[in-house]
ROROBA-586012 format. One line per field, with one value per residue (C-alpha): x, y, z; chain; residue number from 1. Coordinates in steps of 0.001 Angstrom, whole numbers, m for minus. Layout:
residues N
X <- (X, ...)
Y <- (Y, ...)
Z <- (Z, ...)
chain <- (A, ...)
resi <- (NUM, ...)
end
This chain:
residues 158
X <- (0, 1276, 583, m1837, m3945, m3838, m5122, m7853, m9141, m9033, m10199, m13928, m14249, m12055, m12926, m11389, m9767, m7315, m4473, m2693, m670, 2975, 5664, 7636, 10461, 9689, 5942, 2691, 2896, 2619, m997, m1298, m4618, m6418, m6880, m10667, m10561, m8412, m10972, m12435, m8960, m7985, m11157, m10758, m7155, m7890, m11231, m11084, m7355, m6305, m3777, m4740, m1531, m362, 3414, 3969, 2726, 5210, 5275, 7748, 7971, 8720, 8504, 5707, 3600, 3636, 3464, 1909, 2576, 1269, 3003, 556, 1175, m894, m270, m2183, m168, 2996, 3489, 3673, 1853, 2628, m237, 688, m1049, 74, m1282, m1170, 1674, m604, m3354, m1900, m4995, m5966, m8416, m6959, m6371, m6541, m10184, m9186, m5789, m5339, m1555, m1838, m2428, 1180, 2535, 60, 868, 4552, 3862, 1730, 4333, 7363, 5976, 2757, 258, m3144, m5022, m8706, m10780, m7678, m8703, m5735, m3609, m1080, 2693, 4713, 8283, 8223, 7053, 3417, 2871, 5730, 4371, 6999, 7427, 11156, 11227, 9821, 12452, 11489, 12270, 14966, 16666, 15613, 17617, 16373, 15253, 13010, 11361, 8444, 7423, 4504, 5338, 3508, 5070, 4010)
Y <- (0, 3448, 6702, 7883, 4720, 4915, 8500, 7630, 4821, 6763, 10181, 9377, 8206, 10811, 13911, 17045, 15030, 13636, 16107, 14077, 11003, 11406, 8950, 7465, 5058, 1397, 1947, 2377, 6022, 8424, 9312, 12712, 13237, 15541, 14095, 14368, 11691, 9193, 6448, 6641, 6374, 3453, 1533, 2304, 1136, m1985, m3035, m1684, m1756, m4830, m3210, m5554, m5395, m2347, m2607, 473, 3803, 6548, 10233, 13039, 16388, 19063, 21795, 23759, 20600, 16854, 14297, 10868, 8159, 4660, 1961, m576, m3730, m5520, m9245, m9187, m6331, m7274, m3601, m1060, 2269, 5173, 7157, 10513, 13398, 16621, 17668, 21014, 21135, 22583, 19947, 16777, 14551, 11961, 9060, 5700, 3068, 234, m530, m1086, m2728, m4161, m3987, m179, m492, m632, 1628, 4367, 4008, 4488, 7557, 9044, 8296, 9673, 12360, 13371, 12519, 11606, 8877, 9499, 6458, 4324, 1384, 1591, 4735, 4340, 4173, 1326, 2131, 5220, 5029, 5602, 9279, 10451, 13664, 14377, 13255, 12604, 12677, 16194, 18631, 20888, 18148, 19103, 16713, 17369, 17267, 14490, 17080, 18770, 15580, 14188, 10771, 9064, 5422, 2468, m548, m3922)
Z <- (0, m909, 996, m1743, m1428, 2366, 2247, m264, 1952, 5237, 4029, 3563, 7182, 8896, 6876, 8381, 11195, 8646, 8201, 5545, 4721, 3843, 2786, 5666, 4849, 5463, 6031, 4124, 5202, 8113, 8863, 10565, 12331, 14745, 18250, 17889, 15171, 17073, 17752, 14271, 12745, 14993, 14101, 10394, 10104, 12157, 10629, 7069, 6324, 8315, 10665, 13493, 15513, 17470, 17856, 19973, 21232, 21973, 22806, 22237, 23996, 21372, 24067, 22318, 21795, 22358, 19603, 20112, 17549, 17014, 14960, 13522, 11498, 8852, 8395, 5106, 3587, 5520, 6169, 8976, 9128, 11431, 12969, 14489, 16229, 17899, 21294, 23059, 25592, 28274, 27811, 26261, 25996, 23408, 23476, 24559, 21869, 24409, 23565, 19927, 20485, 24022, 23543, 23832, 27576, 28778, 26043, 26952, 30640, 29824, 27633, 30433, 33079, 31240, 28901, 30652, 27900, 29325, 27454, 28083, 29088, 29653, 31875, 34277, 33903, 36722, 37156, 35690, 36693, 38882, 42503, 43298, 44044, 41801, 40270, 37599, 33995, 33520, 29706, 29476, 28297, 31192, 33740, 36219, 38583, 42150, 45313, 47606, 50166, 47571, 46405, 48338, 47083, 48723, 48851, 50204, 51796, 50519)
chain <- (A, A, A, A, A, A, A, A, A, A, A, A, A, A, A, A, A, A, A, A, A, A, A, A, A, A, A, A, A, A, A, A, A, A, A, A, A, A, A, A, A, A, A, A, A, A, A, A, A, A, A, A, A, A, A, A, A, A, A, A, A, A, A, A, A, A, A, A, A, A, A, A, A, A, A, A, A, A, A, A, A, A, A, A, A, A, A, A, A, A, A, A, A, A, A, A, A, A, A, A, A, A, A, A, A, A, A, A, A, A, A, A, A, A, A, A, A, A, A, A, A, A, A, A, A, A, A, A, A, A, A, A, A, A, A, A, A, A, A, A, A, A, A, A, A, A, A, A, A, A, A, A, A, A, A, A, A, A)
resi <- (1, 2, 3, 4, 5, 6, 7, 8, 9, 10, 11, 12, 13, 14, 15, 16, 17, 18, 19, 20, 21, 22, 23, 24, 25, 26, 27, 28, 29, 30, 31, 32, 33, 34, 35, 36, 37, 38, 39, 40, 41, 42, 43, 44, 45, 46, 47, 48, 49, 50, 51, 52, 53, 54, 55, 56, 57, 58, 59, 60, 61, 62, 63, 64, 65, 66, 67, 68, 69, 70, 71, 72, 73, 74, 75, 76, 77, 78, 79, 80, 81, 82, 83, 84, 85, 86, 87, 88, 89, 90, 91, 92, 93, 94, 95, 96, 97, 98, 99, 100, 101, 102, 103, 104, 105, 106, 107, 108, 109, 110, 111, 112, 113, 114, 115, 116, 117, 118, 119, 120, 121, 122, 123, 124, 125, 126, 127, 128, 129, 130, 131, 132, 133, 134, 135, 136, 137, 138, 139, 140, 141, 142, 143, 144, 145, 146, 147, 148, 149, 150, 151, 152, 153, 154, 155, 156, 157, 158)
end
């Protein structure tokens, strides 16, 4: 599948929430979308285009905004596609993909924990690696290391 075909097949369902499809080496293309169209895009690429496997979800802090990307795989086409959306830095929210692809669960938790992106309606958005109560997102470019005296971490003994 080429980026032009990918755009032609997604465009009727996404409408103005589709910002475009561009070539991206080694994939069917990079689909850029508005966050409001996330669930519709996820369902379309899974059900209509056969991208039934979500390989990863990641997030990047670009200082002025955050980017969330999803890498999906189609066994039928034997091809990856990259789905990408930009979120406002002051309110980084997007709908969770875990209802469409259960494998999104841990990836979204990691993106929330380290980059501060909130995945709305996620079934279990809690820390994976950082201690419970840790209020910082260490992969944000604004993250500063704290002196132990300045850092209050609420921990629980098991």
